[in-house]
N, C-alpha and C positions, 0 to 999 in steps of 0.2 A: 636382429640387430648386429649379434658377432657375426655376422657376413656381410655384412653395409660396413663395421667396422677395421676390418677385413679384408676388403673396397677398398674404403678409404686410403686405410694405413699403405698397400699397394701401389696406385697409383697416385699419393704424395712420395713415396721415396724412388717410383720412379720420374717424380720428378726434380727431383735433390741432387739423380743421381744422373739427371744428362743437362742440369745446369754446369759451366763451364764459370772456373773462377775466375778471375783476373789476376794474375799476383805478377807484384811491385818487379822487378831487378837490380835487386836492393845493386847497390853499392855499397864497391868492400870499405872493412870496417877503417881501416882508415889515410881513404882517403884515393885520390886516384892522379895518376902521372899524365907527363903533357903524351905522352901517348896513349896515353889510356883517350885523351878530352882528343885529340888527334883524328881519334880510331873511332872516338864520340858523333864528331863532328860530319867527317867523311858519311858518315849513318845517316844523315841527317840530312846526304847535299849537299857541303859545301865543302869545300876548297879548307885542306889546311898540311901549315907549315909549322915546324919545329922548328923555329929560329930566334936571330935576337933584334931587340926591340934596335934598338942605337944605343942605350944609356945602362947596356947593364946587361939586362931578364934576359932569361928563355923565356920566349910565349910560347903560343899554338897561334898563329895568326890564320887569318882567314877575310872573304868579303860577304854582306846583305848586300846585296846588285851590284851599284858601285858603290857603296862605301866598306875600305877595310876596318877589322878589328881585330882586336890579341883579348887572345885571354890569358892571362896573370896567376901564376900559380901562389896561391894560400897557407902559412901555416901544414908546409908543410914538417915529415918529419925525416931523420937517414937515409927511409930507403928511397927517398925521393918521391914521397904518397902528397897530396897534401888534403888536408881538411877543408879549403874555403878555392875559391875562384872568383874575378874578377871577369866582366866582360868591359874593354875601352876603346872608346874611336874619339879620333882627331882632327881634328880639321885645324885648316890656317885660314884668318879671318885678314890678315891683316892690321891686325885693328878696329874692323867692320861691325864689330858688335858690342854695346854695352853690358855692362856691369845689372844696368836696369835688367835686361831682357833676360841676363842668366840667369839673377832672383828671383823673375818673375816666372819662372820655368820652377828650378827650386822648389818656390814657393807654389808654386799649382798640377805638382804632376810625381808622384807618389812611386814609381821605378826609375828609377836614373836622373842622377846628381851628376852639374853641369859647373864646368869652373872654367875659366877663361884661364890660360897660364903665360910665367914673365913670359912669352912670344909675343901674344894674342889671339894665340892662337884658341881654340876652346875642345871643350874635352866634357864627355858623354861617358858615362863610369852607372856601371851597379854588378853590387856584390852577392854568392849565390854561398852559405852556410850551408857544404852537404856533408859532412859528419856531426855526429852521428846519424843517419839513421837516414839517412842521405837514399832517395830512388835515382833511377836514371828517366822516371815518369814525370819527376819533379823539375826531373834537370835540362829535359823536352819545354818542361811546362812552364820553363823560366826562363828558357832560349826561344816561346814564343812571343815574350813580356821583353823581352829582349827587341829582340824584330819588328815589334809594336810599338818598342820606345825609339829606336833608332829613326823611324821612321820621321812619325812625330818629330821627333827633334827636327829635318830634317825641314821639314816643310817650317815649323814654329822659328827658327833662327836664321826662315829663307835664305838654305845652303844645298837649294838643287843646282 
């Protein structure tokens, strides 16, 4: 009996030793910089440039297919590390999209809110809280959700 327990213990020990534990890569506790976001987007296979959005905000600009989007930084400290980011994409519509359609999107879709701006353009935005406790794996998951939202939104609003 003692020998069977010893063999069983050895087998379990080997089994546990061979299990590779996937560890999440933590986002720094004080957030990310523009350069961090740029590098992360490039690691995802996207173009990414730090630029100005034309309204005085420094953002990271990128593309999904033919759709340009910006990453805006929020909850930033003096070291320019930010605890949350926002994905945003806008399309000119010349006033052709009705508020009722925008409201339908917002009422029926969980990820990504839409609105019409004062010039009649339409916007899709999604916020990501990344501190405290955020990981790059969570950010990757949020970005995958953003991609699906942009694709669905373009189709829903006939922006293709």
